[in-house]
PLY file of the C-alpha trace (Angstrom):
ply
format ascii 1.0
element vertex 429
property float x
property float y
property float z
element edge 428
property int vertex1
property int vertex2
end_header
-6.92 -19.87 13.89
-8.90 -17.80 16.56
-7.89 -19.80 19.60
-4.26 -19.25 19.01
-4.51 -15.59 18.40
-6.42 -15.45 21.79
-3.91 -17.39 23.39
-1.39 -14.94 22.36
-3.36 -12.10 23.40
-3.69 -13.42 26.77
-0.02 -13.88 27.16
0.60 -10.36 26.26
-2.39 -8.92 28.58
-0.79 -6.16 30.32
2.15 -5.47 28.26
1.00 -3.95 24.96
-2.04 -4.06 22.68
-2.48 -6.93 20.38
-3.00 -4.09 17.58
0.71 -4.15 17.31
0.83 -7.68 16.37
-1.72 -7.15 13.70
0.39 -4.48 12.20
3.24 -6.73 12.32
1.22 -9.38 10.53
-0.24 -7.06 8.19
3.23 -5.63 7.54
4.42 -9.28 6.46
1.46 -9.57 4.32
2.27 -6.32 2.56
5.98 -7.18 2.39
5.44 -10.12 0.60
2.93 -8.68 -1.69
5.11 -5.79 -2.70
8.10 -8.14 -3.28
5.86 -10.34 -5.43
4.61 -7.44 -7.58
8.35 -6.16 -7.87
9.61 -9.69 -9.14
9.26 -9.24 -12.91
11.47 -6.20 -13.04
14.41 -8.42 -11.95
13.28 -11.04 -14.50
12.84 -8.57 -17.46
16.41 -8.86 -19.19
16.35 -12.85 -18.45
12.83 -13.06 -20.07
14.32 -11.14 -23.04
17.21 -13.27 -23.41
15.44 -16.67 -22.91
12.35 -16.13 -24.83
13.23 -12.99 -27.25
10.31 -10.75 -26.20
11.12 -7.36 -26.17
10.58 -4.66 -23.38
7.40 -3.35 -24.62
5.80 -7.02 -24.52
7.12 -7.57 -21.07
5.82 -3.98 -19.89
2.42 -4.48 -21.22
2.09 -7.71 -18.82
3.20 -5.25 -16.17
0.99 -2.46 -16.82
-2.23 -4.92 -16.61
-0.53 -6.08 -13.31
-0.19 -2.68 -12.22
-3.93 -1.55 -13.38
-5.62 -4.32 -11.69
-3.46 -4.29 -8.70
-5.10 -0.70 -8.05
-8.26 -1.46 -9.44
-8.95 -4.60 -7.08
-8.56 -1.88 -4.21
-12.15 -0.78 -3.32
-13.49 -4.00 -4.14
-11.00 -5.70 -1.73
-12.04 -3.14 0.98
-15.43 -3.88 0.37
-15.07 -7.69 0.51
-13.39 -7.47 3.93
-16.43 -5.80 5.27
-18.73 -8.33 3.68
-16.54 -11.71 3.87
-14.17 -10.84 6.77
-10.74 -9.38 6.45
-9.04 -12.55 7.45
-10.92 -14.59 4.71
-9.99 -12.18 1.97
-6.37 -12.14 2.99
-6.08 -15.90 3.16
-7.84 -16.45 -0.18
-6.08 -13.86 -1.77
-2.49 -15.05 -0.77
-3.44 -18.89 -1.73
-4.33 -17.51 -5.26
-1.23 -15.41 -5.37
1.11 -18.27 -4.26
-0.44 -20.72 -7.06
-0.14 -18.05 -9.90
3.51 -17.46 -8.81
4.32 -21.10 -8.60
2.76 -21.71 -11.97
4.59 -19.06 -13.71
7.73 -21.23 -13.72
6.20 -23.38 -16.15
5.35 -20.61 -18.90
6.83 -20.55 -22.30
4.78 -17.84 -24.03
3.98 -14.07 -23.36
0.20 -14.97 -23.33
1.15 -17.09 -20.27
2.99 -14.07 -18.66
0.21 -11.98 -19.22
-2.33 -14.38 -17.84
-0.27 -15.38 -14.72
1.65 -11.95 -14.03
-0.61 -9.38 -15.35
-4.38 -10.66 -14.53
-4.12 -13.09 -11.70
-1.06 -11.69 -9.60
-2.49 -8.17 -10.32
-5.92 -9.22 -8.93
-4.40 -11.26 -5.95
-1.86 -8.30 -4.81
-4.68 -6.00 -5.14
-6.26 -7.32 -2.25
-3.28 -7.37 -0.10
-1.86 -3.88 -0.29
-2.35 -0.46 0.79
-6.27 -0.75 1.06
-5.52 -3.76 3.50
-3.22 -1.54 5.45
-5.89 1.39 5.46
-8.51 -1.31 6.72
-6.39 -2.93 9.57
-5.49 0.58 10.75
-9.17 1.89 11.01
-10.11 -1.36 12.66
-7.57 -1.58 15.42
-6.28 2.23 16.01
-7.98 5.21 17.51
-4.93 6.73 17.94
-1.73 6.50 16.15
-3.13 5.93 13.02
-0.75 7.91 11.02
2.32 6.05 12.56
0.65 2.71 12.07
-0.36 3.57 8.38
3.56 5.00 8.02
4.95 1.36 9.27
2.67 -0.48 7.01
3.06 1.82 4.05
7.19 1.35 4.56
6.60 -2.46 4.04
5.50 -1.75 0.47
8.64 -0.15 -0.79
10.69 -2.28 1.56
9.23 -5.28 0.00
9.35 -4.18 -3.25
13.24 -2.98 -3.14
15.03 -4.77 -0.22
14.69 -8.42 -1.71
15.75 -7.27 -5.34
19.35 -7.92 -4.94
18.82 -11.36 -3.61
16.27 -12.18 -6.45
18.76 -10.44 -8.88
21.65 -12.79 -7.78
19.45 -15.82 -8.24
18.51 -14.76 -11.80
22.31 -14.10 -12.63
23.53 -17.50 -11.45
20.45 -19.80 -11.74
17.95 -18.20 -14.13
14.24 -16.94 -13.53
12.66 -19.96 -12.66
14.31 -20.47 -9.25
13.39 -16.76 -8.58
9.59 -17.31 -8.87
9.65 -20.48 -6.82
11.62 -18.74 -3.95
8.93 -15.95 -4.03
5.98 -18.85 -4.02
7.85 -20.21 -0.78
7.68 -16.99 0.90
4.09 -16.28 0.17
3.32 -19.69 1.64
5.19 -19.17 4.95
3.22 -15.60 5.23
-0.01 -17.31 4.49
0.49 -19.80 7.30
1.50 -16.96 9.97
-1.61 -15.01 8.71
-3.81 -18.03 9.19
-2.67 -18.60 12.84
-2.21 -15.33 14.25
-4.15 -12.64 12.36
-7.78 -12.16 13.89
-10.74 -10.51 12.28
-11.06 -7.25 14.49
-10.17 -6.59 18.34
-13.62 -7.24 19.59
-13.14 -10.75 18.69
-10.05 -10.74 21.44
-12.44 -8.75 23.81
-10.49 -5.54 23.12
-11.19 -1.92 22.48
-9.23 -0.09 19.66
-5.94 1.11 20.44
-6.30 4.39 22.43
-9.83 3.72 23.52
-10.06 3.28 27.45
-10.36 -0.50 28.73
-14.02 -0.13 29.50
-15.05 1.38 26.11
-17.95 -0.46 24.47
-16.30 -3.05 21.86
-16.75 -2.22 17.87
-19.57 -4.44 16.57
-19.33 -6.18 13.36
-21.00 -4.24 10.43
-24.18 -5.79 8.77
-23.26 -7.61 5.72
-23.62 -5.85 2.70
-22.99 -6.56 -1.25
-19.17 -5.46 -1.77
-19.86 -4.41 -5.43
-22.70 -2.52 -4.57
-20.76 -1.00 -1.41
-17.78 -0.22 -3.55
-19.78 1.38 -6.22
-22.15 3.27 -4.19
-19.41 4.96 -2.14
-17.54 5.82 -5.24
-20.80 7.65 -6.53
-20.99 9.84 -3.40
-16.98 10.37 -3.50
-16.92 11.59 -7.10
-19.28 14.32 -6.16
-16.57 15.65 -4.06
-13.84 17.94 -5.35
-11.22 16.72 -2.91
-11.70 13.11 -4.05
-10.36 14.15 -7.57
-7.61 15.89 -6.13
-6.52 12.55 -4.13
-7.45 10.67 -7.15
-4.89 12.62 -9.73
-2.18 13.21 -6.90
-2.11 9.53 -6.31
-2.32 8.86 -10.04
1.31 10.78 -10.30
2.60 9.16 -7.26
1.86 5.52 -8.71
3.42 6.84 -12.13
6.39 8.23 -10.63
7.42 5.31 -8.03
6.59 1.47 -8.82
5.34 2.29 -12.29
8.27 3.87 -13.72
11.26 3.46 -11.23
10.20 0.03 -9.86
9.63 -1.29 -13.35
12.15 0.15 -15.43
15.30 1.22 -13.15
17.27 -1.71 -13.24
16.84 -2.05 -16.98
17.71 1.56 -17.10
21.01 0.85 -15.21
21.77 -1.48 -17.73
22.10 1.29 -20.48
24.45 2.88 -18.37
26.70 -0.12 -17.81
25.79 -1.17 -14.68
24.59 -4.91 -14.02
21.31 -5.92 -12.41
22.60 -6.90 -9.32
24.25 -3.29 -8.88
20.82 -1.72 -10.12
18.90 -3.95 -7.64
21.11 -2.79 -4.94
20.65 0.77 -5.36
16.84 -0.10 -5.20
17.43 -1.78 -1.99
19.29 0.99 -0.62
16.18 2.97 -1.46
14.06 0.63 0.05
16.07 0.88 3.41
15.62 4.61 3.31
12.19 4.35 2.83
11.48 2.26 5.94
12.63 5.34 7.75
11.26 8.07 5.54
7.76 6.51 5.37
7.72 5.69 8.91
8.72 9.11 9.98
6.16 10.52 7.26
3.42 8.66 9.53
4.38 10.46 12.57
4.54 13.77 10.99
1.22 13.08 9.26
-0.06 12.70 13.09
1.11 16.43 14.21
1.48 18.45 11.02
-0.64 19.81 8.28
-0.94 17.06 5.63
-1.27 19.20 2.48
1.87 20.88 3.31
3.65 17.84 3.75
2.72 16.23 0.55
3.36 19.40 -1.12
6.98 18.92 -0.01
6.81 15.16 -0.97
5.76 15.58 -4.63
8.38 18.35 -5.00
11.17 17.05 -3.78
10.23 13.79 -5.64
10.04 15.78 -8.99
13.22 17.75 -8.36
14.92 14.03 -7.65
13.80 12.62 -11.07
14.92 15.62 -13.06
18.21 15.09 -11.68
18.29 11.47 -12.39
19.42 11.50 -16.04
22.73 13.42 -15.04
23.06 11.25 -12.00
24.61 8.43 -13.83
27.39 10.61 -15.58
28.62 11.75 -12.05
31.13 9.17 -10.49
30.85 9.35 -6.99
27.89 11.65 -5.85
25.43 11.02 -8.61
23.27 7.98 -7.92
23.89 7.83 -4.01
22.48 11.60 -3.91
19.49 10.45 -6.09
18.93 7.25 -3.85
19.07 9.33 -0.85
16.38 11.75 -1.80
14.18 9.51 -3.77
14.53 6.39 -1.14
13.32 8.88 1.45
10.25 10.01 -0.20
9.30 6.57 -2.24
5.87 6.34 -0.71
6.16 8.89 2.07
2.67 10.39 0.31
0.70 7.32 1.55
0.06 8.37 5.25
-0.77 12.06 4.57
-3.15 10.87 1.86
-4.88 8.52 4.08
-5.34 10.87 7.05
-6.75 13.61 4.26
-9.39 10.65 2.80
-9.96 10.16 6.46
-10.88 13.74 7.30
-12.94 14.42 4.13
-14.89 11.22 3.97
-14.87 10.07 7.81
-13.52 6.66 9.16
-16.38 4.22 7.78
-16.19 5.37 4.11
-12.47 6.16 4.24
-11.22 2.64 3.45
-13.03 2.28 0.47
-12.75 5.72 -1.05
-8.78 5.22 -0.42
-9.19 1.91 -2.34
-10.75 3.94 -5.22
-7.76 6.26 -4.72
-5.22 3.54 -4.65
-6.82 2.60 -8.25
-5.65 6.06 -9.39
-2.22 5.36 -8.12
-2.08 2.08 -9.93
-3.50 3.45 -13.14
-0.75 5.89 -12.95
1.46 3.14 -12.51
0.45 1.22 -15.40
0.53 4.45 -17.66
4.40 4.92 -16.87
5.12 0.99 -16.78
3.77 0.98 -20.36
4.81 4.48 -21.48
8.56 3.95 -20.39
8.84 0.77 -22.30
7.32 2.33 -25.56
9.57 5.34 -25.25
12.81 3.27 -24.49
11.95 1.21 -27.56
11.45 4.16 -29.71
14.32 6.67 -28.67
16.77 4.17 -27.10
16.67 6.15 -24.00
14.67 6.47 -20.90
15.50 10.51 -20.48
12.21 11.75 -21.86
10.05 9.49 -19.79
12.28 10.44 -16.58
11.53 14.18 -17.44
7.88 13.55 -17.75
7.56 11.66 -14.61
9.58 14.59 -12.49
7.29 17.43 -14.18
4.26 15.31 -13.14
5.48 15.44 -9.60
5.69 19.04 -9.52
2.20 19.58 -10.94
1.01 17.18 -8.29
2.89 19.24 -5.50
0.79 22.26 -6.49
-2.40 20.25 -6.65
-2.35 18.96 -3.24
-2.32 22.24 -1.66
-6.13 22.56 -2.27
-7.06 19.02 -0.71
-9.56 19.73 2.31
-8.61 23.48 2.19
-11.06 25.38 4.34
-13.36 27.65 2.29
-13.53 31.47 3.24
-16.94 32.38 4.41
-18.77 34.88 2.34
-18.68 38.39 3.55
-22.00 39.68 5.09
-23.94 42.52 3.01
0 1
1 2
2 3
3 4
4 5
5 6
6 7
7 8
8 9
9 10
10 11
11 12
12 13
13 14
14 15
15 16
16 17
17 18
18 19
19 20
20 21
21 22
22 23
23 24
24 25
25 26
26 27
27 28
28 29
29 30
30 31
31 32
32 33
33 34
34 35
35 36
36 37
37 38
38 39
39 40
40 41
41 42
42 43
43 44
44 45
45 46
46 47
47 48
48 49
49 50
50 51
51 52
52 53
53 54
54 55
55 56
56 57
57 58
58 59
59 60
60 61
61 62
62 63
63 64
64 65
65 66
66 67
67 68
68 69
69 70
70 71
71 72
72 73
73 74
74 75
75 76
76 77
77 78
78 79
79 80
80 81
81 82
82 83
83 84
84 85
85 86
86 87
87 88
88 89
89 90
90 91
91 92
92 93
93 94
94 95
95 96
96 97
97 98
98 99
99 100
100 101
101 102
102 103
103 104
104 105
105 106
106 107
107 108
108 109
109 110
110 111
111 112
112 113
113 114
114 115
115 116
116 117
117 118
118 119
119 120
120 121
121 122
122 123
123 124
124 125
125 126
126 127
127 128
128 129
129 130
130 131
131 132
132 133
133 134
134 135
135 136
136 137
137 138
138 139
139 140
140 141
141 142
142 143
143 144
144 145
145 146
146 147
147 148
148 149
149 150
150 151
151 152
152 153
153 154
154 155
155 156
156 157
157 158
158 159
159 160
160 161
161 162
162 163
163 164
164 165
165 166
166 167
167 168
168 169
169 170
170 171
171 172
172 173
173 174
174 175
175 176
176 177
177 178
178 179
179 180
180 181
181 182
182 183
183 184
184 185
185 186
186 187
187 188
188 189
189 190
190 191
191 192
192 193
193 194
194 195
195 196
196 197
197 198
198 199
199 200
200 201
201 202
202 203
203 204
204 205
205 206
206 207
207 208
208 209
209 210
210 211
211 212
212 213
213 214
214 215
215 216
216 217
217 218
218 219
219 220
220 221
221 222
222 223
223 224
224 225
225 226
226 227
227 228
228 229
229 230
230 231
231 232
232 233
233 234
234 235
235 236
236 237
237 238
238 239
239 240
240 241
241 242
242 243
243 244
244 245
245 246
246 247
247 248
248 249
249 250
250 251
251 252
252 253
253 254
254 255
255 256
256 257
257 258
258 259
259 260
260 261
261 262
262 263
263 264
264 265
265 266
266 267
267 268
268 269
269 270
270 271
271 272
272 273
273 274
274 275
275 276
276 277
277 278
278 279
279 280
280 281
281 282
282 283
283 284
284 285
285 286
286 287
287 288
288 289
289 290
290 291
291 292
292 293
293 294
294 295
295 296
296 297
297 298
298 299
299 300
300 301
301 302
302 303
303 304
304 305
305 306
306 307
307 308
308 309
309 310
310 311
311 312
312 313
313 314
314 315
315 316
316 317
317 318
318 319
319 320
320 321
321 322
322 323
323 324
324 325
325 326
326 327
327 328
328 329
329 330
330 331
331 332
332 333
333 334
334 335
335 336
336 337
337 338
338 339
339 340
340 341
341 342
342 343
343 344
344 345
345 346
346 347
347 348
348 349
349 350
350 351
351 352
352 353
353 354
354 355
355 356
356 357
357 358
358 359
359 360
360 361
361 362
362 363
363 364
364 365
365 366
366 367
367 368
368 369
369 370
370 371
371 372
372 373
373 374
374 375
375 376
376 377
377 378
378 379
379 380
380 381
381 382
382 383
383 384
384 385
385 386
386 387
387 388
388 389
389 390
390 391
391 392
392 393
393 394
394 395
395 396
396 397
397 398
398 399
399 400
400 401
401 402
402 403
403 404
404 405
405 406
406 407
407 408
408 409
409 410
410 411
411 412
412 413
413 414
414 415
415 416
416 417
417 418
418 419
419 420
420 421
421 422
422 423
423 424
424 425
425 426
426 427
427 428
């Protein structure tokens, strides 16, 4: 409620800006969103065992989830402008909690596809990276890279850190208690967002973080049709070469992170004799590393050339993936070395990508443009989730899929060097 947020702001007056409270609340929303989206990877083996579904069938539902998760981004950003950020977040969390709770009763693969593919995919798409970009643009004039780095870290942290707990529940009690646990977590975050998340700083009588105290308050934009807004912004963006470089590099980002490793790594570990709890624990370690790596990436993106940062991030990720099949055969240093390099780099690409989108398209259109770029990210994730399952079924191993993912990262490392690159002036005659 707005009154509670205003009361909290008055208690904090003179100590620190309420923008950091908004960041903390958005962090929790994105944390539970990412944890929810990653939950099916923990349940994959249990669903195979209980229902007899093959891995390709489950991967199809997850690929739909990932695709809609991304495609919702630009429309969610536009809806936040039209209907309000707070209202959009509360509706999305309500739908998400209801769908996850209802999935405890599912008995068929169609229900899995409907609930976890379509409904969860759409709901999580409204409370993910596009939400973070919108909050940062509304609340921050300075430290935008750091703020986006913190929020981006929540994505991998939520996706990975909770996995050992959920995997333990699957091992001891089955998959139904897992979805009920996740639904409870969504309800808690929904309550916190309802109580403490304001629409924008002007509603608390505050300027943006980094603006002087006497700066004019940012007014609410006129209401516009969110669908028209999303497509009109896309129509302008597709004419710019940098949009396609951002889109396809983020396609690779999604394919090589939550699409492939996030979906298949626990099952991959099973192929090498590691139980789901051990596989989830490795992912959790990568989530902790990403919390530091992505936050640090946000700090770097405020200070250094973002194209160069992306070159190193994609290049190192590609080398880590190419190394992964051999890591399982190295008794002590194999997987820990992979977890270290890959974990620090999991979604470190997001803060520089957001900064480049702002540089190219400006702060007003950048959140919606970034929403379309996130759509590319999740289309890549859907592609990798489905392809990984199909190749595993046909070849009996994940090695070929891992090599493809690593090679795509190396290609992206070269592509990003051309984003927002100054063009040389024509020589005078």
